[in-house]
C-alpha positions in Angstrom: 208.2 6.1 75.7 205.9 4.0 73.5 202.2 4.7 73.7 199.8 1.8 74.3 196.0 1.4 74.2 193.7 1.2 76.0 195.3 2.3 79.3 195.7 -0.4 82.0 193.7 0.2 85.2 196.5 -1.5 87.1 199.8 0.0 85.9 198.5 3.0 83.8 200.6 1.7 81.0 198.6 1.2 77.8 198.5 -2.4 76.5 197.9 -4.0 73.1 196.5 -7.2 74.4 196.4 -7.6 78.2 198.0 -6.1 81.2 197.4 -7.4 84.7 199.3 -7.8 88.0 200.8 -11.2 88.6 203.1 -12.4 91.3 206.3 -14.4 91.6 207.7 -16.0 94.7 211.1 -14.6 95.7 214.1 -15.9 97.4 214.6 -13.5 100.4 218.3 -14.4 100.7 219.4 -13.1 97.3 219.5 -9.5 98.4 218.0 -6.3 97.1 217.4 -5.2 93.5 216.3 -2.0 91.9 213.8 -1.5 89.0 214.6 -4.4 86.8 213.1 -4.7 83.4 212.9 -7.9 81.5 212.0 -7.6 77.8 210.8 -10.5 75.8 211.3 -9.5 72.2 209.2 -11.0 69.4 210.0 -10.3 65.8 212.6 -7.7 66.8 210.5 -5.3 68.8 212.4 -3.3 71.4 209.8 -1.9 73.7 208.6 -0.4 77.0 210.9 1.9 78.9 209.0 2.5 82.1 209.3 6.2 82.5 205.7 7.1 83.2 205.2 8.9 86.5 202.2 6.8 87.3 204.3 3.6 87.1 207.1 5.0 89.1 204.7 6.1 91.9 203.1 2.7 92.0 206.4 1.0 92.1 207.6 3.2 94.9 204.4 2.5 96.9 204.8 -1.2 96.1 208.4 -1.2 97.4 207.2 0.4 100.6 204.9 -2.5 101.2 206.9 -5.3 102.7 204.2 -7.4 104.3 204.7 -10.4 101.9 207.5 -12.4 100.4 205.8 -11.9 97.0 206.6 -8.8 94.9 203.8 -7.6 92.6 204.8 -7.5 89.0 203.1 -6.1 85.9 203.0 -8.0 82.7 202.2 -5.9 79.7 201.7 -7.2 76.1 202.5 -4.6 73.5 203.2 -4.9 69.8 204.6 -8.4 69.9 206.5 -7.8 73.2 206.0 -8.8 76.8 207.5 -6.6 79.5 207.8 -7.6 83.2 208.5 -4.6 85.4 209.4 -4.8 89.1 210.8 -2.9 91.9 211.1 -5.4 94.7 211.2 -4.7 98.5 214.6 -4.3 100.0 214.9 -7.9 101.1 213.7 -9.4 97.8 215.3 -9.9 94.4 214.0 -11.0 91.0 214.6 -14.7 91.1 216.7 -16.6 88.5 216.7 -14.0 85.7 219.9 -14.6 83.7 221.2 -12.6 80.8 219.3 -14.9 78.4 216.5 -17.3 79.3 213.6 -18.7 77.3 210.6 -16.4 77.4 207.7 -18.8 77.7 209.1 -20.3 80.9 209.3 -17.0 82.7 206.0 -15.6 81.3 204.2 -18.9 82.1 205.7 -19.0 85.6 204.4 -15.5 86.3 200.9 -16.5 85.1 200.8 -19.9 86.6 200.7 -18.5 90.2 198.0 -16.0 89.2 195.9 -18.8 87.7 196.0 -17.1 84.3 196.7 -18.5 80.8 200.4 -18.3 80.0 201.4 -15.3 77.9 204.1 -17.1 76.1 201.6 -19.5 74.7 199.2 -16.7 73.8 201.6 -15.1 71.4 202.8 -18.3 69.9 199.4 -19.3 68.7 199.4 -16.4 66.3 202.1 -18.1 64.3 201.1 -21.7 64.7 199.4 -23.7 61.9 196.4 -25.6 62.8 197.4 -29.3 63.2 195.8 -31.7 60.8 193.1 -33.9 62.2 191.7 -37.0 60.4 188.2 -36.0 61.7 188.3 -32.8 59.6 188.0 -35.0 56.5 184.7 -36.4 57.8 183.0 -33.6 59.7 180.1 -35.6 61.1 182.7 -37.2 63.5 182.9 -33.6 64.9 179.4 -32.2 64.8 177.3 -35.3 65.6 178.9 -35.7 69.0 178.4 -32.0 69.6 174.7 -32.4 68.5 174.4 -35.3 71.0 176.0 -33.2 73.8 173.6 -30.4 73.1 170.7 -32.6 74.4 172.8 -34.6 76.9 174.9 -32.6 79.3 175.8 -29.5 77.3 178.5 -28.7 74.9 182.2 -28.5 75.9 184.6 -25.7 75.7 186.4 -27.2 72.7 183.0 -27.3 70.9 182.7 -23.5 71.0 184.5 -22.6 67.7 182.2 -25.1 65.8 179.0 -24.2 67.6 179.5 -20.5 67.8 176.2 -18.7 68.7 174.1 -21.3 66.9 173.2 -24.2 69.2 172.0 -27.4 67.5 168.3 -27.8 67.3 166.5 -31.0 65.9 163.2 -29.1 65.6 164.8 -26.3 63.6 166.6 -28.7 61.3 163.5 -30.7 60.7 161.3 -27.7 59.9 163.9 -26.1 57.7 164.7 -29.3 55.8 161.1 -30.0 55.0 160.5 -26.4 53.9 163.5 -26.2 51.7 162.7 -29.6 50.2 159.3 -28.4 49.1 161.0 -25.3 47.7 163.8 -27.2 46.0 161.6 -29.6 43.9 160.1 -26.9 41.6 163.4 -25.0 41.5 165.5 -27.9 40.4 163.0 -28.7 37.6 163.2 -25.1 36.3 167.0 -25.0 36.5 167.3 -28.2 34.5 165.4 -26.5 31.7 167.8 -23.5 32.0 170.7 -25.9 31.3 168.9 -27.3 28.3 168.6 -30.7 30.0 165.6 -33.1 30.5 163.6 -31.8 33.4 164.1 -35.0 35.5 167.9 -34.4 35.7 167.1 -31.5 38.1 165.7 -34.0 40.6 168.6 -36.4 40.1 171.0 -33.5 40.9 169.1 -32.7 44.1 169.2 -36.0 46.0 172.5 -37.9 46.2 174.7 -34.7 45.9 173.0 -33.3 48.9 173.5 -36.4 51.0 177.2 -36.5 50.1 177.7 -32.8 50.9 176.0 -33.4 54.3 178.7 -36.0 55.1 181.7 -33.9 54.1 180.7 -30.2 54.3 181.5 -27.8 57.1 179.1 -24.9 56.4 176.2 -25.9 58.7 173.4 -23.9 57.0 174.2 -24.1 53.3 171.7 -25.9 51.0 173.5 -27.4 48.0 171.9 -28.4 44.7 171.3 -26.8 41.3 171.6 -23.0 41.0 170.8 -20.6 38.2 174.4 -19.6 37.7 175.7 -23.2 37.6 173.0 -24.2 35.2 173.7 -21.3 32.9 177.5 -22.2 32.8 176.6 -25.8 32.2 174.2 -25.0 29.4 176.6 -22.7 27.7 179.4 -25.2 28.0 177.2 -27.9 26.4 176.2 -25.4 23.7 179.9 -24.8 23.0 180.4 -28.6 22.5 177.7 -28.5 19.8 175.5 -31.1 21.5 171.7 -30.5 21.1 169.9 -33.7 21.7 169.0 -35.1 25.1 171.3 -38.1 25.2 174.6 -36.3 24.4 173.7 -33.3 26.6 173.1 -35.6 29.6 176.4 -37.4 28.9 178.1 -34.0 28.6 176.6 -32.7 31.8 177.7 -35.8 33.8 181.2 -35.5 32.4 181.2 -31.9 33.4 180.2 -32.8 36.9 183.0 -35.4 37.0 185.6 -32.9 35.9 184.3 -30.3 38.3 184.6 -32.9 41.1 188.2 -33.8 40.2 189.3 -30.1 40.0 187.6 -29.2 43.3 189.0 -32.2 45.2 192.5 -31.6 43.9 192.4 -27.9 45.0 191.0 -28.9 48.3 193.7 -31.6 48.9 196.4 -29.1 47.9 194.9 -26.7 50.5 194.7 -23.9 48.0 191.2 -22.7 48.7 192.5 -19.1 48.8 193.3 -19.3 45.1 189.8 -17.9 44.4 190.8 -14.6 46.1 192.6 -13.8 42.9 189.2 -13.0 41.3 188.3 -9.5 42.4 184.9 -8.5 43.7 184.3 -6.1 40.8 185.0 -8.9 38.2 182.5 -11.1 40.0 179.9 -8.4 40.2 180.2 -7.7 36.4 180.2 -11.5 35.7 177.1 -12.0 37.8 175.3 -9.1 36.2 176.1 -10.6 32.7 174.9 -14.0 33.9 171.7 -12.5 35.3 171.0 -10.7 32.0 171.7 -13.9 30.0 169.4 -16.0 32.2 166.6 -13.4 32.0 166.9 -13.2 28.2 166.9 -17.0 27.8 163.5 -17.3 29.6 161.6 -14.6 27.7 160.7 -17.1 25.0 158.7 -19.3 27.4 156.9 -16.3 28.9 156.0 -15.1 25.4 155.0 -18.6 24.3 157.2 -18.6 21.2 159.7 -21.2 20.0 163.2 -20.2 19.0 166.4 -22.3 18.7 168.7 -22.5 21.7 171.7 -20.1 20.9 175.2 -20.2 22.1 175.5 -16.4 22.4 173.3 -13.9 24.2 173.0 -11.5 21.2 171.8 -14.4 19.0 169.0 -15.0 21.5 168.1 -11.3 21.4 168.0 -11.3 17.6 165.8 -14.4 17.5 163.4 -13.0 20.0 163.1 -9.7 18.0 162.4 -11.7 14.8 159.6 -13.7 16.5 157.8 -11.2 18.7 154.8 -11.2 16.3 154.3 -14.9 17.2 153.6 -14.1 20.9 150.9 -16.3 22.3 148.8 -13.9 24.4 147.2 -16.5 26.8 150.7 -17.7 27.7 152.0 -14.2 28.0 149.2 -13.3 30.5 150.0 -16.4 32.5 153.7 -15.9 32.5 153.6 -12.2 33.3 151.0 -12.6 36.1 153.1 -15.3 37.8 156.3 -13.3 37.4 154.6 -10.2 38.9 153.4 -12.2 41.9 156.8 -13.7 42.5 158.6 -10.4 42.3 156.0 -8.7 44.5 156.5 -11.4 47.2 160.3 -11.2 46.8 160.5 -7.4 47.3 157.9 -7.4 50.0 159.9 -10.0 52.0 163.0 -7.8 51.9 161.2 -4.4 52.4 162.8 -3.8 55.8 161.3 -2.5 59.0 157.6 -1.8 59.8 158.2 2.0 59.4 159.7 1.6 55.9 156.7 -0.6 55.0 154.2 2.0 56.2 155.9 4.7 54.1 155.9 2.5 50.9 153.1 3.1 48.5 152.4 -0.6 48.0 153.7 -2.4 51.1 151.5 -0.2 53.4 148.5 -2.2 52.2 150.2 -5.5 53.2 151.1 -7.0 56.6 153.8 -4.9 58.3 154.2 -6.3 61.8 156.7 -9.1 61.7 155.3 -10.7 64.8 151.7 -10.9 63.5 150.2 -14.0 62.1 149.2 -12.5 58.7 152.9 -11.3 58.2 154.3 -14.7 59.1 151.8 -16.5 56.9 152.5 -14.2 53.9 156.3 -14.7 54.5 155.8 -18.5 54.4 154.0 -18.0 51.0 156.9 -15.8 49.8 159.5 -18.4 50.9 157.6 -21.1 49.0 156.8 -18.9 46.0 158.4 -21.4 43.6 155.9 -24.0 44.7 153.1 -21.4 44.4 154.2 -20.6 40.8 154.2 -24.3 39.8 150.8 -25.0 41.4 149.3 -21.8 40.0 150.6 -22.6 36.5 149.2 -26.2 36.6 145.7 -25.0 37.6 145.9 -22.1 35.0 146.9 -24.5 32.2 144.0 -26.9 33.3 141.6 -24.0 33.1 142.8 -23.0 29.6 142.3 -26.6 28.4 138.9 -26.7 30.0 138.0 -23.4 28.2 139.4 -24.7 24.9 142.4 -22.4 24.8 145.2 -24.2 23.0 148.9 -23.3 22.4 150.2 -23.3 25.9 153.4 -25.2 25.8 153.9 -27.9 28.5 157.0 -29.7 29.8 155.9 -32.7 27.9 157.2 -36.3 28.1 159.3 -37.1 31.2 161.3 -40.2 31.8 159.7 -41.9 34.9 162.1 -44.7 35.5 163.2 -43.2 38.8 166.8 -42.7 40.0 169.3 -44.8 38.1 173.1 -45.0 38.4 175.5 -45.0 35.5 179.0 -44.1 34.3 179.5 -40.4 33.5 179.5 -39.8 29.7 178.2 -43.3 29.0 178.1 -43.8 25.2 179.6 -40.5 24.3 182.8 -40.5 26.4 185.4 -40.5 23.6 183.5 -38.0 21.5 183.1 -35.4 24.4 186.5 -35.8 26.1 188.3 -35.0 23.0 187.2 -31.3 23.2 189.5 -29.2 25.4 186.7 -26.7 26.0 185.1 -29.2 28.4 188.1 -28.9 30.7 188.2 -25.1 30.6 184.4 -25.0 31.3 184.8 -27.4 34.2 187.5 -25.3 35.8 185.4 -22.2 35.5 182.4 -24.0 37.0 184.5 -25.4 39.8 185.8 -22.0 40.8 182.6 -20.1 40.4 180.6 -22.8 42.2 183.1 -22.6 45.1 182.9 -18.8 45.2 179.1 -18.9 45.2 178.9 -21.5 48.0 181.5 -19.8 50.2 179.9 -16.4 49.7 176.6 -17.8 50.9 177.9 -20.1 53.7 180.5 -17.6 54.8 177.9 -14.9 55.4 175.8 -17.1 57.6 178.8 -18.6 59.4 179.9 -15.0 60.3 176.5 -14.1 61.5 176.4 -17.1 63.9 180.1 -17.0 64.7 181.0 -20.6 63.9 184.0 -21.7 61.9 184.3 -23.6 58.6 187.1 -24.9 56.5 187.3 -23.5 52.9 189.6 -26.3 51.8 187.3 -29.0 53.2 184.4 -27.2 51.4 186.3 -27.7 48.1 186.5 -31.4 48.8 182.8 -31.6 49.9 181.6 -29.8 46.8 183.9 -32.0 44.7 182.4 -35.2 46.2 178.9 -33.8 45.8 179.5 -33.3 42.1 181.1 -36.7 41.9 177.9 -38.2 43.2 175.9 -36.1 40.7 177.9 -37.4 37.8 177.0 -41.0 38.6 173.2 -40.4 38.8 172.8 -38.5 35.5 173.0 -35.1 37.2 174.9 -31.9 36.5 177.2 -29.6 38.5 175.8 -28.3 41.8 176.8 -25.9 44.5 175.4 -24.0 47.5 172.4 -21.8 46.6 171.6 -18.4 48.2 167.8 -18.4 48.1 167.4 -21.9 49.5 170.2 -21.3 52.1 168.4 -18.1 53.2 165.2 -20.0 53.7 167.1 -22.7 55.5 168.4 -20.1 58.0 165.0 -18.4 58.3 163.3 -21.6 59.3 165.9 -22.5 62.0 168.5 -24.8 60.4 171.4 -25.5 62.6 173.2 -28.3 60.9 173.5 -30.3 57.7 170.8 -32.6 59.0 168.4 -30.2 57.3 170.1 -30.9 54.0 169.6 -34.6 54.5 165.9 -34.1 55.1 165.6 -31.9 52.0 167.3 -34.6 49.9 164.9 -37.3 51.1 161.9 -35.1 50.1 163.4 -34.8 46.6 163.8 -38.6 46.5 160.1 -39.0 47.2 159.3 -36.5 44.4 161.4 -38.6 42.0 159.1 -41.5 42.4 155.8 -39.7 43.1 155.7 -36.5 41.1 157.5 -37.2 37.9 154.4 -38.4 35.9 152.5 -35.2 36.9 155.4 -32.9 35.9 154.7 -33.5 32.2 151.5 -31.4 32.6 153.3 -28.3 33.9 153.3 -25.2 31.6 156.7 -23.8 30.7 155.3 -20.3 31.4 155.1 -21.2 35.1 158.6 -22.5 35.2 160.3 -19.5 33.5 159.3 -16.9 36.1 161.0 -19.1 38.8 164.3 -18.8 36.9 163.8 -15.1 36.1 163.1 -14.3 39.8 166.4 -15.9 40.8 168.3 -14.2 37.9 167.3 -10.7 39.0 169.4 -11.3 42.2 172.6 -11.5 40.1 172.1 -8.1 38.4 174.0 -5.6 40.4 173.6 -2.0 39.0 174.7 -0.5 42.3 178.3 -1.8 42.0 178.6 -0.1 38.5 177.3 3.1 40.0 179.9 3.0 42.8 182.7 2.3 40.4 181.5 5.1 38.1 181.6 7.6 41.0 184.8 6.4 42.7 186.9 3.9 40.8 187.3 4.6 37.1 189.8 1.8 36.7 187.5 -0.7 38.3 184.7 0.5 36.1 186.7 -0.2 32.9 187.4 -3.8 34.2 183.7 -4.3 34.9 182.6 -3.0 31.5 185.1 -5.2 29.8 183.9 -8.2 31.7 180.2 -7.4 31.0 180.8 -6.8 27.2 182.8 -10.0 26.7 180.3 -12.0 28.7 177.4 -10.8 26.6 179.3 -10.9 23.3 180.7 -14.4 23.8 179.8 -16.4 27.0 180.1 -15.7 30.7 183.1 -18.1 30.8 185.1 -15.9 28.4 183.8 -12.9 30.3 185.2 -14.1 33.6 188.5 -14.9 32.0 188.6 -11.4 30.4 187.8 -9.8 33.7 190.5 -11.7 35.4 193.1 -10.7 32.8 192.0 -7.0 33.0 192.1 -7.0 36.8 195.6 -8.5 36.7 196.8 -5.9 34.2 195.2 -3.1 36.3 197.0 -4.4 39.4 200.3 -4.6 37.6 199.9 -1.0 36.4 199.1 0.1 40.0 202.1 -1.7 41.3 204.4 -0.2 38.7 202.9 3.3 39.3 202.4 3.6 43.1 201.4 6.8 44.9 204.5 8.9 45.5 204.2 11.9 47.8 206.3 14.8 49.0 205.4 15.1 52.7 205.6 17.8 55.3 205.0 18.0 59.0 201.8 19.2 60.5 200.8 18.7 64.1 203.4 16.1 64.6 202.4 14.0 61.6 203.9 13.8 58.1 201.3 14.4 55.4 201.1 14.5 51.7 201.7 18.2 50.6 199.1 17.9 47.9 196.3 17.5 50.4 198.0 19.4 53.3 199.7 22.4 51.7 200.1 24.1 55.1 202.4 21.3 56.2 206.0 22.5 56.9 209.0 21.1 55.1 212.4 20.8 56.7 214.6 23.8 55.7 217.5 21.6 54.4 215.8 18.3 53.5 213.0 16.8 51.3 210.9 13.9 52.7 209.3 11.6 50.2 207.1 8.6 50.7 206.0 5.7 48.5 202.9 3.8 49.4 203.9 0.4 48.1 206.4 -2.3 48.3 209.7 -1.4 46.7 210.7 -3.8 43.9 211.9 -4.0 40.4 208.7 -2.7 38.8 208.7 0.6 40.7 212.1 1.2 42.3 213.1 3.4 39.4 210.0 5.6 39.9 211.0 6.2 43.5 214.6 7.1 42.6 213.4 9.5 39.9 210.9 11.1 42.3 213.5 11.7 44.9 215.8 13.5 42.4 212.9 15.5 41.1 211.8 16.5 44.6 215.4 17.7 45.4 215.6 19.6 42.1 212.3 21.4 42.7 213.3 22.5 46.2 216.7 23.6 44.9 215.0 25.6 42.1 213.1 27.5 44.8 216.5 28.6 46.2 216.7 26.1 49.1 219.9 24.3 49.8 219.2 20.6 50.3 221.5 18.5 52.4 219.3 15.4 52.9 216.9 13.3 50.9 214.7 11.4 53.3 212.6 8.3 52.4 209.7 7.7 54.8 209.5 3.9 54.9 206.2 3.9 56.8 204.3 2.2 54.0 207.1 -0.1 52.8 206.7 -3.7 54.1 208.8 -5.4 51.4 211.8 -4.7 49.3 213.5 -6.9 46.7 217.2 -6.9 45.6 216.4 -4.5 42.8 215.1 -2.1 45.4 218.2 -2.6 47.5 220.4 -1.8 44.6 218.4 1.3 43.8 218.9 2.6 47.4 222.7 2.0 47.0 222.8 3.8 43.7 220.6 6.6 45.1 222.9 7.1 48.1 226.0 7.2 45.8 224.4 9.6 43.4 223.3 12.0 46.1 226.8 11.9 47.7 228.1 13.1 44.3 225.8 16.1 44.8 227.1 16.7 48.4 223.8 15.3 49.7 222.9 12.4 52.0 220.3 9.7 52.0 218.3 8.9 55.1 215.8 6.0 55.1 213.5 6.4 58.2 210.4 4.9 59.7 211.7 1.4 59.0 209.8 -1.8 59.9 211.9 -4.5 61.6 212.0 -6.9 58.6 213.0 -4.1 56.2 215.8 -2.9 58.6 217.1 -6.5 58.9 217.0 -7.0 55.1 218.9 -3.7 54.5 221.4 -4.8 57.0 222.0 -8.3 55.7 222.2 -7.2 52.1 224.8 -4.5 53.0 222.6 -1.6 52.0 223.0 -0.1 55.5 226.7 -0.1 55.2 226.7 1.3 51.7 224.4 4.2 52.6 226.5 5.0 55.7 229.7 4.9 53.6 228.2 7.8 51.5 227.2 9.8 54.6 223.6 8.5 54.9 221.8 6.7 57.7 219.0 4.3 58.5 216.7 5.4 61.3 213.8 3.7 63.0 211.9 6.9 63.7 211.2 9.7 61.3 210.8 12.4 64.0 214.2 11.4 65.4 215.7 11.6 61.9 214.3 15.1 61.4 215.6 16.3 64.7 219.1 15.0 63.8 218.9 16.6 60.4 218.0 19.9 62.0 221.2 19.9 64.1 224.3 19.9 61.9 226.4 18.8 64.9 224.1 15.9 65.9 225.6 12.5 66.5 223.8 9.8 64.5 225.4 6.9 66.4 222.5 6.4 68.8 220.0 6.1 65.9 222.4 3.7 64.2 222.7 1.6 67.4 218.9 1.3 67.6 218.8 -0.1 64.1 221.6 -2.5 64.9 220.0 -3.6 68.2 216.7 -4.1 66.4 218.4 -6.3 63.7 220.3 -8.2 66.4 217.2 -8.8 68.5 215.2 -9.9 65.5 217.9 -12.4 64.6 217.8 -13.8 68.1 214.3 -15.1 67.6 214.5 -18.8 67.1 212.1 -21.8 66.6 210.9 -23.9 69.4 210.9 -27.7 68.9 207.2 -27.4 67.9 208.0 -24.9 65.2 206.4 -21.9 66.9 208.1 -18.7 67.8 210.4 -19.0 70.8 211.8 -15.5 71.6 214.5 -14.8 74.2 214.3 -12.7 77.3 217.0 -10.0 77.6 217.9 -8.1 80.7 217.7 -4.3 80.0 219.3 -1.9 82.4 217.1 0.8 83.9 217.2 4.3 82.5 220.3 6.1 83.7 222.3 3.0 84.4 226.0 3.1 83.3 226.9 1.5 80.1 229.1 -1.6 80.4 
């Protein structure tokens, strides 16, 4: 009997999904029936022989109750199977159950009377693709009505997946939008400098792209715009093109944004948002660490107050810094280090944890600890707006220096104050820049990394509030945002973590907050640009450095060092190439290394000789006390069986047999435990045939047990089952059953073979409904002990 979980309170029969009594009207004139079982098989599952004493007792009691013309039934869902079990009163019979009827009709009929959702539909939705809706291309058509209903009558049931546990709030969106807008203005200015672009381009990239993303994005709490990582990639790409002056660099940045837009939109329209999953977490960690180190290094010059040329490679920057350390401007250094110290103090204080942790900290215990207190909330607001604090402090500090006659503090300098203007991407330099293939490679890298950064941020907050978003639509939204940026002299943008975190903290519930932030940036374009020229670079650099520290992830290297040597090698290779060349090449190197590592692991899977201990089959290396069968070896491969590793499995089987024979044991069977095998290709099939034939030549037999339904069906249709049987071997669904049969030389394997054949036959009976979803059939199964036909 198959075990289920958790136990059902009604029928004592465990259930995978749901189990509850339902009822079905009966025709009293059709005569009596005994315990009838109707099995609805999905994907070839044969299930639920009702032999539990608790069920039999309940059915007996139920049969004795003849006060109604309705027989209570139990509907259990277990492992892709629905079982309806009944023992009707003497004058009732299960109505209209033929040898083969469509499952949804019966299951739905049972549930309809009980007022429950139809079981047939429940299982089908697991296999259905979400239908395309034109509204999904313009999400405001979905969320604006939901926003309206929040204040007028309440949200509907169909709104739940989009709303989750985050109800819309106009107050929250307004406060969050204004706060992030104030934070965004100094950040985008600093990030423009990181990319080696005129400072006003940071503002240009923070208005129209945000508005466009708000119209097409689905992640409700993400704040898009310039980020340190995107600006680093953009700056390095422009350095690779060899452009150094403002005009060509702006043209190159706009072309970059245009290409990023084209790539993102194309990927989104092809619905291949999952392609980014091919970049492993370890590669991204090493890539981000290298990016953080590169960003930090690039800003040291502004904190020291020295002038060095912009370099393409990280090590060149380090060399130039070392050569010019003696030219450090002490007043600038004092300003820069002081502002950086304050920013880092606020950053780490904000994330210091609970009040108890703060009390035990040598520094935080002197600062507010109670999160509900006014001083704590006030200091947290200051921490959230630390970028603005840095800019204002730097401006006042520079003014004080000038008043005191201290010269040498470098300022932003002349800023174009014409305001927001539209123009074609790459205007004036199109043919010169588009002829370089590195532009396309850089754009592809920026598109993928930008999408990863945005989804990592937005996905985290969506999971916290349990609302859905569409990754493919996100690609389109980011593409359109970058398209808008390319036409207003901007550069590539994506969702930023720090601004999104502040957005969430201040209560953002929709992309309306992004619209409000963008409008604040628009005001800054026309009001603040003239004043920006007086800002010291030493106050801008700490803003970038504070953000860069987030990317440096030493912990991941430590974990890999302790537990995953292969992953550590990939991370080190990614880090070294990123610092020796650029982070773009580092990401590519990391990807190649991770693919090679994966191929090596596929070709060299874990192979184990297993023995039985307490009813389970375990790897003998870790469970040496496990017992092996006296006349058989059991091996397991924890991988798919295909051309790259099938030879390894074959060799391991022969080696296991030889080792046991060298110990004086006569081996009659070689058993392959298929527990971990969920796929096998034609090379693997041919290997099994060859293995069965080779073992037969040694007077030994091959048994392949613990088979999953798709594997059993494949081995049947390819003729492997027939070939193995021809050489004395067998396929078996259950490893314990196989071992019992092996232990008895006179055992009859026909029952085990019949189970495999029935499983294959049942799996083949699963068809498609007109809608394309699974439409399994219902088969009548005779009660235990019934005579065979």
